[in-house]
C-alpha positions in Angstrom: -20.0 42.1 54.7 -20.3 45.6 53.5 -17.2 47.0 50.5 -14.6 47.9 53.3 -14.5 43.9 54.9 -12.8 42.7 51.6 -9.5 45.1 49.3 -8.8 43.5 46.7 -6.6 45.2 43.7 -3.9 44.7 40.7 -0.7 45.7 40.4 0.9 46.2 36.8 3.4 48.3 35.5 6.7 47.9 32.9 10.3 46.7 34.0 13.1 46.8 31.8 14.0 43.4 32.2 13.9 40.1 30.6 10.1 38.0 32.4 12.7 35.7 34.1 14.4 38.5 35.6 11.1 39.8 36.9 9.8 36.9 37.9 12.8 35.5 40.5 13.3 39.2 41.3 9.7 38.0 43.0 9.7 34.3 43.3 13.3 34.3 45.3 12.7 35.0 49.0 16.5 36.2 49.4 16.2 39.0 45.9 12.2 39.9 47.5 14.1 40.6 50.2 16.7 43.6 49.1 13.9 46.1 48.3 10.2 45.2 49.5 10.6 42.3 52.4 12.3 44.7 54.4 12.5 42.3 57.3 12.5 39.4 55.2 10.9 36.2 53.5 10.6 33.2 54.3 10.0 30.7 52.0 10.1 30.4 47.7 7.1 31.8 45.7 5.8 28.5 44.2 3.1 26.2 43.5 1.1 25.8 47.2 3.5 26.6 49.2 2.7 28.9 51.7 5.7 31.2 53.0 5.9 34.6 55.4 6.9 38.2 54.7 7.9 40.5 57.3 8.3 44.4 57.3 10.9 45.8 58.7 8.0 49.4 59.5 4.7 46.3 60.7 6.6 43.8 63.5 5.7 40.5 62.9 4.3 37.8 60.1 2.3 38.3 57.6 1.3 35.2 55.9 1.5 34.9 52.7 -0.1 31.3 50.2 0.8 30.8 46.5 -1.6 30.6 44.4 -0.4 29.5 40.7 2.9 29.7 39.5 4.1 29.4 36.3 6.7 30.6 35.8 8.3 33.3 34.4 4.8 33.9 32.8 2.5 33.7 36.3 2.5 34.3 39.6 -0.6 34.6 41.8 -0.3 34.9 45.5 -2.8 35.6 48.6 -1.8 37.2 51.8 -4.1 37.8 54.9 -3.2 41.3 57.0 -3.3 40.9 60.2 -5.9 43.1 62.6 -4.3 45.0 65.0 -6.3 45.8 68.4 -4.9 49.6 68.8 -7.1 52.2 66.3 -5.8 51.4 62.7 -7.0 48.5 61.5 -6.6 47.0 58.2 -9.1 44.8 56.0 -8.0 41.2 54.6 -6.3 41.6 51.5 -5.4 39.9 48.6 -3.1 40.7 45.6 -2.9 38.9 41.9 0.8 39.3 40.2 1.9 38.0 36.3 5.1 38.8 33.9 3.9 39.4 29.8 6.3 39.6 27.9 9.3 41.9 28.1 9.8 42.5 31.7 5.4 43.4 31.9 4.6 42.9 35.1 
């Protein structure tokens, strides 16, 4: 395995909203579909849940597993990018997100 076989990243930022509101914007599939999963989200982000996300510009479902959900403080998810048969082949990836303090994500 070389350094390009697996990709991991952390996203952080500040959102001027209460942590519970920010958490719900990600955990609730209806809200998430309005701004991120443009093709739809299936399943609520809860402990042990296996859900799927779809994107309008990339057909098909992307499986996502909830590793840890501690509302409204922490949400850890893992997902794998699909392998495409064309010249562009995205590597597997995972991400971790958490809320801390007032709207910190």
